[in-house]
C-alpha angles and dihedrals in degrees: 000000000000120000134219133186115256105236111295095326096101088229112139114220135178120255088242120053121197109237113207102198093110093051106101135007094344091062128341113029095184103098094192090054091048090053089052090053091054093047092048089052092050092047089053091057102265108140098169120085122181126192138144137221091243096057104111089339094293098320092112092056090049091053092047090050091052092047093050097054106128092008102062096111092058095054133078101219122203130182138163143223137190102079118108115279096184142340095288107101089218091060093078141040133058102286118134087244094059098035092057091050095041096052092052091051091050093048090053095047093046092048094229138110096223141035119214097207121018113189137193102233096211137352113280109214091190095063129065110240088229089062092049097047091046091057092045091050091055090052091052093048091048090055095240091111128033100194138355134222145167135237130215093354119158115242094252093055090049088054092047091051092052094048091048092049091052096047096042099039095244130144110265133229106271097188144025124209110204132170108255133169141134088273096043110047100146093114090067089074100065115333098068095042090048091051089051092048091054095042094246127158115238121218107184128203133197101035088159091050097235091310100315089113097037093096093237129117105269093196087078096038118124088220089062089069094044096049105018093160088066095049107030104114090205087075108086094225091055092046088056089050090052090052090049093049089053091052094044091049087058090050090050094049093049090050090051093247138119116247092247090052091050090048096051094042090052093055092044091053095067109101092224095057118097101176137001118222114225114191110195122183094197138034090245091056091051093048091050093050092047090057088068097050095108099043116124119191120226122233090251092057092046089050090053090051089052090053091055098042111016118225114275094021128133107195088200116026089208088073089072088075094207126085115186114237090240088066101034097045112063091197089068094057104035133065 
């Protein structure tokens, strides 16, 4: 497994990161099997593990903590906060009040006394970025966190965070974790160039686009029931995705690859990308994805992908997974 440096941190991470969202109630409920998945990933050379407090209400972090016992020092451990952890409105967001509580909860569940990369899971429009970065700076100085990052932030908010950090003497975001796949390429417009400009590492998620690029029949997918608006072919955006998947499947077959291997190799090929999160639910899924870890796509294959889904294009805007308040809240755009 090849390694790259995460932004300017000097931390060496594998080109694949193990995403733990499917470990626990959201995916695989067999804890022993989940531990085997983590160990198999580590044995294959993955040294980067990413989870979040919200995944299965903390269960994912607990499983990861159990799996890393005796191996913690060999792993770059990342987790996230901001998402709701209960009904109390103060048990979410990026306020100092919540961050200080959330990090202690994550440390306890993970069974560790430090987190290598602590990320803000989404922008929090209710909290000044100066407040957030001030709290994160204190965590870094205390030794509980080694570096901080953001996830699914628009380019303009990444820039604002960097300017605030410089002017206020705070630690800065060292990484961004955006959704990125052959079907969701919108981050190529501004997010990835901005990350490069500021020397940030990029840890991408969703290379298989919620299963669209997994090669399986989505009509029987459990996710189709959970998020039907993203799979219902009666919706024009999803129909376009289905057409693109058929064309991309042909590209993969002609290149002698599986569709998942084409998908992960595509994301890994972008020069801004440091590591690609793979989020297997089963050991077989992990093994299959690992088989494609050394694949490099030729320029001809990349050009064919560009013809099917043009650079910078999201075939379904819902795949961005973040809607700014100014769009979502009608009161902010109407008198």
